[in-house]
Structures are given as structure tokens and as C-alpha cells.
C-alpha positions in Angstrom: -107.2 -114.2 18.4 -109.6 -117.1 17.7 -113.1 -116.0 16.3 -116.1 -117.1 18.1 -119.6 -117.3 16.8 -121.4 -118.0 20.2 -120.9 -116.8 23.8 -119.1 -119.0 26.3 -120.8 -120.2 29.4 -119.4 -118.4 32.3 -119.4 -118.8 36.1 -117.2 -116.7 38.2 -117.3 -116.5 42.1 -116.9 -113.3 44.1 -113.3 -112.3 43.6 -112.7 -114.3 40.6 -111.7 -112.7 37.2 -108.7 -111.4 35.7 -107.5 -108.2 37.7 -106.1 -105.0 36.1 -104.8 -101.7 37.2 -106.7 -98.9 35.3 -104.5 -95.9 34.8 -107.4 -93.6 35.7 -107.3 -95.0 39.3 -108.9 -98.3 40.2 -108.8 -102.0 40.2 -110.9 -103.7 37.6 -111.8 -107.4 37.9 -113.0 -108.7 34.7 -116.0 -110.8 34.8 -116.7 -111.2 31.2 -114.6 -110.2 28.1 -115.7 -109.6 24.6 -114.3 -113.0 23.7 -116.3 -114.6 26.4 -119.6 -113.1 25.1 -118.8 -113.2 21.3 -118.8 -109.4 21.4 -122.3 -108.9 22.9 -120.9 -107.2 26.0 -118.1 -106.8 28.4 -118.4 -106.7 32.3 -116.1 -105.7 35.0 -116.1 -104.7 38.6 -114.2 -101.5 39.3 -112.9 -100.6 42.9 -112.2 -96.9 43.0 -110.2 -94.6 45.5 -112.1 -91.5 47.0 -112.0 -88.5 44.7 -111.2 -90.5 41.5 -112.4 -88.4 38.7 -112.8 -89.1 34.8 -112.5 -86.6 32.2 -115.8 -85.7 30.1 -116.0 -88.4 27.5 -118.4 -90.5 25.4 -118.2 -94.0 24.2 -119.1 -93.8 20.5 -119.9 -97.4 19.8 -121.2 -98.8 23.2 -123.8 -98.0 25.9 -122.1 -97.9 29.4 -124.3 -99.1 32.3 -122.7 -98.6 35.8 -124.5 -100.2 38.8 -123.2 -98.7 42.1 -122.3 -101.9 44.4 -121.2 -99.7 47.3 -120.2 -96.1 47.9 -121.4 -93.2 45.9 -120.4 -91.3 42.6 -121.3 -87.9 41.4 -122.3 -88.5 37.7 -122.4 -85.7 35.3 -124.7 -86.8 32.5 -125.0 -84.6 29.6 -124.3 -81.6 31.8 -126.6 -82.5 34.7 -125.2 -83.8 38.0 -126.6 -86.6 39.8 -125.5 -88.2 43.1 -125.9 -92.0 42.8 -125.5 -94.1 45.8 -125.3 -98.0 46.3 -128.2 -99.7 44.5 -128.3 -97.0 42.0 -127.6 -97.2 38.1 -126.5 -94.9 35.4 -126.8 -95.5 31.8 -124.8 -93.4 29.2 -126.1 -94.4 25.9 -123.5 -94.2 23.2 -122.4 -90.7 22.1 -123.8 -89.0 25.5 -121.2 -87.0 27.2 -120.5 -88.0 30.9 -118.1 -88.1 33.6 -118.1 -89.1 37.2 -116.4 -88.4 40.5 -116.1 -90.9 43.4 -117.5 -89.3 46.6 -117.2 -92.1 49.1 -114.4 -94.4 50.2 -115.0 -97.9 49.3 -116.9 -97.2 46.1 -117.3 -100.2 43.9 -119.2 -100.3 40.6 -120.3 -103.0 38.0 -119.5 -101.6 34.5 -121.2 -103.0 31.5 -120.6 -102.1 27.9 -123.0 -103.3 25.3 -121.8 -104.2 22.7 -118.4 -105.1 23.9 -116.5 -102.7 21.7 -114.5 -100.8 24.3 -112.3 -103.6 25.7 -109.3 -102.6 23.6 -109.4 -99.2 25.2 -109.6 -100.5 28.7 -106.9 -103.1 28.2 -104.7 -100.4 26.6 -105.3 -98.1 29.7 -104.5 -100.7 32.1 -102.1 -103.4 33.1 -102.4 -106.9 34.8 -101.9 -106.8 38.5 -99.6 -109.1 40.1 -100.7 -111.1 43.0 -100.9 -108.9 46.1 -100.6 -105.6 44.1 -103.6 -103.3 44.6 -102.6 -100.0 43.1 -100.5 -98.3 40.5 -99.8 -94.9 39.1 -102.7 -92.7 37.7 -101.5 -91.8 34.0 -104.1 -89.8 32.0 -101.9 -89.5 29.1 -102.0 -93.3 28.8 -105.8 -93.1 28.9 -105.8 -90.6 26.0 -103.3 -92.6 24.1 -105.2 -95.9 24.5 -108.4 -94.1 23.2 -106.5 -92.7 20.2 -105.1 -96.0 19.3 -107.9 -98.3 20.2 -111.2 -96.3 20.1 -113.8 -97.2 22.4 -113.7 -93.7 24.0 -113.8 -90.0 22.8 -112.2 -87.7 25.5 -114.1 -84.3 25.2 -112.5 -82.4 27.9 -111.4 -82.1 31.6 -113.6 -83.3 34.4 -116.6 -80.9 34.8 -116.2 -80.9 38.6 -114.7 -78.2 40.7 -111.3 -78.8 42.2 -111.6 -79.8 45.8 
């Protein structure tokens, strides 16, 4: 990989960006990679299915900001639950335990990691989508393995939400 000392100028239109199927459930459209930003941040849009849930986790080396574009999530931030609808934002500073559950169909979030140190985790826990493909198989073992191999996330335990 070529090392950059400065960020690239980026202009991406709606729907543009490299698309990946994330094994936790969802289609990520990458708007800015670590390479694009010289490591300053990474940014992707995530389209998620109703009832998608994440395990309780932290990001040890980055702060995670999620802006809810549409739909709603139930965010467990450091043991406290919050319903966050379109137009809302969550910020999980590095090391703060959090998890979320998608509570509305059509939920989309913009996810920002600063700095951009978690990209290897996301790429290891996802695969490129072929044209026309929109889903894949949820595989939490692959997510755990990517975290173990690539860092960027520490899984603390199962989702802190009751089973439906």
C-alpha cells in the first residue's frame, strides 16, 4: 500500500462509493477510506435490516459517530438505552461499551470513525458486493475473527437487548 502524507480531495454523489456486505448484517457504501483521508477518519453509509443487532463492544483506538439518516436504532451506550431516530446522532468515544439494535425498516446511518484505524476490521468482516447483490449471510464468527486479526474492535459480550 502506498503511504500518503495528505488527504485526497473527494467528491462522491448519492449512491457512489465502494459497496460491501458486512457480516453483521447490512450494506456499507464507503464514502471515504483511511487511504483517502491519510488516516484522519473513515466514513461509510450503512443500510441495515430491521432487528439487526450488534454485540456489546468498544473501539479501542477510534471514536465512533453515527448519524441516523432514516429509521431508528435502540442504542445501549455504557449501559443506558436510548432510542435515536432520523436526524439524531450517537458518539461512542474510544473505549466506551456500546451496542445497537435496528428498530425500524429502512434504517440507514452514516458512520464516522476518528481516526480511521478500524478500516481493517470492517474490511475483514465484509466482502465486496457484486453489481445487483444486496445481501449476504450474517456471520458473527467472521466478525469476531476479523476483530482478533485486525483490531479496531473489542467484543465484550452478547447484545444487551432482550430476545424478540
